[in-house]
C-alpha positions in Angstrom: -9.5 -79.6 8.4 -6.8 -78.3 11.5 -8.8 -79.2 14.3 -7.6 -76.2 16.7 -4.8 -73.5 16.2 -2.2 -76.6 17.8 -2.9 -78.7 14.8 -1.9 -76.5 12.4 1.7 -76.5 10.6 3.3 -75.7 7.3 2.9 -78.9 5.8 -1.0 -78.9 6.6 -1.3 -75.6 5.3 1.0 -76.2 2.4 -1.0 -80.0 1.4 -4.4 -77.3 1.7 -2.8 -74.7 -0.5 -1.9 -77.1 -3.5 -6.3 -78.5 -3.3 -7.6 -74.7 -2.9 -10.8 -74.6 -5.8 -12.0 -71.6 -3.6 -11.9 -69.6 -6.8 -12.2 -72.3 -9.3 -15.2 -70.8 -10.7 -13.5 -67.5 -12.3 -10.3 -68.6 -13.1 -9.7 -68.9 -17.1 -7.3 -71.2 -17.0 -8.5 -73.4 -13.5 -6.5 -73.3 -9.9 -2.8 -74.3 -10.5 -1.9 -72.4 -7.4 2.2 -71.8 -7.4 4.4 -70.9 -4.5 7.3 -72.8 -2.3 8.0 -72.7 1.7 9.6 -74.1 4.5 10.2 -73.6 7.5 14.2 -73.1 7.1 13.1 -70.1 4.6 14.8 -66.5 5.3 13.7 -64.3 2.9 10.0 -64.0 1.4 9.7 -63.0 -1.2 6.1 -61.7 -1.6 4.4 -60.9 -4.9 1.1 -60.7 -6.9 -0.2 -63.1 -8.7 0.8 -66.5 -11.6 1.0 -64.5 -15.2 0.1 -67.2 -17.6 3.8 -68.4 -18.2 4.4 -68.8 -14.1 0.3 -70.6 -14.9 2.2 -73.4 -17.4 4.9 -74.1 -15.6 4.1 -73.8 -11.6 6.9 -72.6 -10.7 7.1 -68.8 -9.4 8.8 -65.8 -11.5 9.5 -68.1 -14.4 9.2 -65.5 -16.7 10.9 -61.8 -17.8 9.5 -60.2 -14.9 11.4 -62.8 -12.8 14.6 -62.4 -14.6 14.4 -58.5 -14.2 14.0 -59.4 -10.0 17.2 -62.1 -9.9 18.5 -58.8 -11.7 17.8 -56.9 -8.7 19.1 -58.9 -6.9 21.7 -60.4 -8.4 21.2 -63.9 -8.1 21.2 -66.8 -10.2 17.6 -69.0 -11.0 19.8 -71.8 -8.9 20.4 -70.3 -5.3 16.7 -67.9 -6.5 14.8 -71.1 -6.4 16.0 -72.7 -3.2 13.1 -73.7 -1.0 15.3 -74.3 2.4 16.4 -70.5 2.4 13.8 -68.2 -0.4 10.2 -69.0 -0.3 7.9 -67.1 -2.8 4.3 -66.9 -1.6 1.9 -64.2 -3.9 -1.4 -62.4 -2.8 -2.6 -64.3 -5.0 -1.8 -68.5 -5.5 -3.6 -68.8 -8.9 -3.3 -66.9 -12.4 -6.7 -64.7 -12.0 -7.2 -63.5 -15.7 -6.7 -60.3 -17.8 -7.6 -56.5 -17.8 -9.4 -55.2 -20.3 -7.1 -53.3 -21.0 -4.7 -55.9 -21.7 -2.6 -55.5 -18.3 -3.1 -59.0 -15.3 -6.0 -58.8 -13.7 -5.4 -58.1 -9.2 -4.6 -61.3 -7.5 -8.1 -62.2 -5.9 -8.6 -60.6 -2.6 -9.4 -63.7 -1.2 -6.5 -65.4 -1.3 -3.8 -63.8 0.8 -6.1 -63.6 4.3 -5.4 -67.6 3.5 -3.7 -68.9 1.8 -0.1 -65.7 2.8 -1.3 -64.6 6.2 -0.9 -68.5 7.5 2.1 -69.1 5.7 4.3 -66.4 7.3 2.5 -67.4 10.5 4.0 -70.8 9.7 7.4 -69.5 9.0 9.3 -68.1 11.8 12.9 -68.3 10.6 12.6 -65.6 7.5 15.0 -62.4 8.2 13.3 -61.0 5.8 10.4 -60.0 3.3 10.3 -57.9 0.0 7.4 -57.0 -1.0 6.8 -56.6 -4.2 4.0 -55.0 -6.0 1.8 -52.4 -5.4 -0.3 -55.5 -4.0 2.3 -56.1 -1.5 3.4 -53.1 -0.3 -0.9 -52.5 0.1 -1.5 -55.7 2.5 1.1 -55.7 4.2 1.5 -51.6 4.8 -1.5 -49.9 3.7 -2.3 -47.6 1.9 0.1 -45.2 0.2 2.0 -45.0 -3.7 3.5 -47.3 -4.6 6.6 -45.0 -5.3 6.1 -43.3 -1.7 6.6 -46.6 0.0 9.2 -48.1 -1.9 11.6 -44.2 -1.5 10.9 -44.4 2.1 12.4 -48.2 2.2 14.8 -46.5 5.3 11.7 -45.9 7.5 10.5 -49.8 7.0 13.9 -51.5 8.8 15.8 -53.6 7.7 13.3 -56.6 8.4 10.6 -55.6 4.8 12.2 -53.7 1.0 9.7 -52.9 -0.3 10.4 -53.2 -4.4 7.9 -51.9 -7.9 6.7 -55.1 -9.4 9.9 -55.8 -12.0 7.6 -55.7 -15.4 8.6 -54.4 -18.1 6.4 -51.8 -16.8 8.6 -50.1 -14.9 11.3 -49.3 -17.3 10.2 -46.1 -17.7 9.5 -45.2 -13.5 13.2 -47.2 -13.3 14.5 -43.8 -15.4 12.8 -41.4 -13.1 14.1 -42.7 -10.5 17.3 -43.5 -11.1 17.5 -43.6 -6.5 16.2 -46.4 -6.7 19.6 -48.4 -8.6 21.6 -46.1 -6.6 20.3 -46.1 -3.3 17.7 -49.3 -2.8 19.0 -52.5 -5.0 23.3 -52.3 -2.5 20.7 -52.2 0.4 18.3 -54.4 -1.0 21.0 -57.1 -2.1 23.5 -56.6 1.4 20.6 -57.1 2.6 19.5 -60.9 1.7 23.1 -62.1 1.9 22.7 -60.8 5.4 19.8 -62.5 5.8 20.9 -65.5 4.4 24.0 -65.9 6.4 
């Protein structure tokens, strides 16, 4: 472990996060921390937690939700996975399991304070943060309904863009909220382009 704040670095945090076994006994598929960070990243994508497909491949957003997110961004896989420009850190680094209703369980509560907050501190080049889904929104912005946070995107300034989770469950939400595609997505794409310049 580090000896003090000055001993901390992104390399140290990355190695420690990759080796984390804190929640091992509670994880149905065992620990497999999935994240991508770099000192030069300009955009940070904060999601919720890996699903089973991501757990198996070890590549974040490597599933239909990731395809949808890349569609929102109008970004191909090569650009999306360029870790020198885009960091991807979920609220929970490991697959948390399933809920009785069939959805994924929430990210483990221990994880974000331990890893996400530390990574954010160690990536000072980040210009834009995408908060993807309710868990990320609550962690960074506090209490509030997902739709309210996303609809109020302009009030958050240029450094944060709030997004719903891009799962198939959001399809109906998008139909009911056409402003998302008409107003927010163009702003999102421009913000990402500007952050990466």
